[in-house]
N, C-alpha and C positions, 0 to 999 in steps of 0.2 A: 592456982599459982599466980603470983603477981609478976607481970612482965616488966622488967626494969626499963625505965625510960632513958633514952639518950639525953645527955646534956644538950642544951640548946646550941652550943657551939658546933656540935657534930652534924646537926641538921644542915648547916651551911657549907660543909666541907666540899661537896661536889661543886657548888657554885663558885666557891673561892678558887678551887683548882682550875676551873674553866677560865676564870678571870686571869689567873696566873699564866695560863697558856696564851691568852690574848695579849698579855704584856710581852711575852716572848715574841709573838708575831709582830706587834707594833714596833718593838725595838729593832727587830730585823729590818722592817720597812724603813725606819728612820735612819738606821746606820748605813744600810746598803743603798738606799734611794734618796736620802735627804742629806747627803754630804757628811757622812761619818759623825752622826750625832745620836746619842741615846735620848729618848723621850721618857723612858721609864726608869732606867738604871742611872740614877744620879751619881752613884759612886764612880762609874765610868766617866761621866762628864767632868767631875771634879778632877780626876786624873788627867783627862784630856786638856783641861784648862791649864794645869800645871805644865804639861808637855808643851802646849802652844806658847806659854809665856816665855819659854827659853828658846823658842824658834824652831821646834821640831817641825819639819815640813809635812804638809798634807793634813794637818789638824787645824780646822777653822776655830779660832778663838771666839769670835763674835757669835757664831752659830751655837756653840756649846754654852756660852753665857746666856744666850736667849732661851735655850732649852731649860737651863737651871732656874732662871727667873720665872719662866712660864709654869714650871712644876710647882714652885713655891707659891705662886699666885693662885693656881688651881687648888692647892692644898689649903691655903688660907680661906679662899671662898667656900670650899667644901666644909671646912671646920666651922666657919661662921654660920652656914646654912643648917648644919646638923646640930651644932651646940656641943656641950661637954657633958652630956647625960651619962651617968655611970651605969645605967641599965644596959644589959647585954641584949643583942638582937639586931634587927634591921628596921630602924625607925622609918616612918613615911618620908621624912626629909632625905634619908639616904637613898630611898627608891627614886625620888625626884632627881637627885644629883646624878645617880647612875643612868637614869633615863635620859637626862640631858647629855651625858657622855655618849650614849648610843646615837642620838640624833646628830651630835657634832661630828662623830667619827664617820658616819654614813655621809653626811654633808660634805666633809672634806674629801672623802673618796670619790664622790660623784663630781665634785669640782675639779679634782685632779684628772679624772677621766675625760672631762670635757675640755680642759685647758691643754692637756698633753704635757709637754715639757714645761716645768714650772720656772718662771723667771725668778730672780733672786728674792725679790720682795715677797712673792707668793710662797716661795720655799720657806722663808723665815716665818711667815704667817702660819703655814701648815705646821711647822716644827713647834712653834710657840703654843698653838692651840692643842696639839696632840699631847705636849708635855703638861699642859693645864688639865686635860682630861685625866691623865695618869695621876697627877697630884690630887685631884678631886676624888678619884677612885679610892686612893689610900684613906682619905678622910671618911669616905662613905662607908667603907667596910670596917673601920676602926671599932664601932660599937659591937660588932660580932665578937671581938675579943679572942680571935684565934691567932696566937703568936706563932704557931707552926706553919701557917699558910698566910703570908703577908700580902700576896698577889703581886708584889712589885720587885722583890729581891729574894734571893735564896742563899745568900752568904751565911747568915745566922742559922738558917735551916740546915745547911750542910755541916756547919760546926756543931750544932746541937745533935744532929743525927750521929755524928762520929763520937762526940764527947760522951753521950749517954748510951752508946752501944755497949754490948758486952765486952768488945775489944777494948773500949775505953774505961771499963770498970763499972759501967752502969747496968741497968736492967733492960735496956732496949725498948723503953716505953715510947709511945707516939711515933714509932718508926714508920708506920704506914703513911700517915698524912705528910710527914716530912719527905719521904721518898717520893710520894706522889707529887708534891710541889716541885721538887727538882726535875722530875721527869716531865711534868706539865710545861715548865718553862722551856726545857730543851725541845720538846715536841713542837711547841708553839713557834719557837725560833726557827726550827727546821721547816715548818709550813710556810712561814713568812719568807725565808730565804729561797725556798723552792719556787714560790709563786713569783717573787721578784725576778728570779733568774729566767723562768720560762715564759712569763707573761709581762710583768712590769710592776712598778711601784704602786700605781693606783689600784690595780687588781689585787695586790697583796694587802693593801689597806682595806679594801672591801672584804677580803677574807677575814682580816682582823676584826672588822665590824661585826661580822656574822658570829665569830667566836665570843666577842665581848657581849653581844646581845644575848647569846645563849647563856652566858654566865649570869647576866642580870636577871633573866627570866627564872633561872634555877634558884637564885637567891630569894627572889620574891615568892616563888612557890614554897620554898623552905620556911619563909617567915609566916606563911598561912597555917603551918602545922601546929 
């Protein structure tokens, strides 16, 4: 009997879910400890920019703009490094981009631990670099081609899960990875918020680095299959 082979996209699902969890953790750190800014969820930042432009108090205009620009820059650099290959999988260039993200997140966490309270210039630098890592991550996992687990947002995932469910008149296909992505983002956010609350921002960023690293290693291992 021939054993059916999984499509290549499924081999990467666990790694993508772990990276999704790391995004939740990093966004918890950036929002709770870096002056109410998202470094992964750019939809939130665009909304915050709109709020700040009309003078809503407590929402920093410049910080959110910096995060948005950093994300775009990271995504552009990642796209340039990886290229526009139509082949699905995890190219070596993606591994290098993700590996660079691991090094940068760990470096930022260690720097934050050493410095303690971040002055404004350092806070903006950390925000920009974290957003750049998130943008580069999106470009790095793009060749995998899994539209159900984007690692960075779950809005479309929630919509597709509901729209294609039996309640929505569909057949309920792909419900497991979609639900997994939603749960991973939430669990990651809870981990980040908990560590920020009980220990601090740099410790939470170090926890995010551990999760991010685990996701990268899992993707690399999947690419060897």
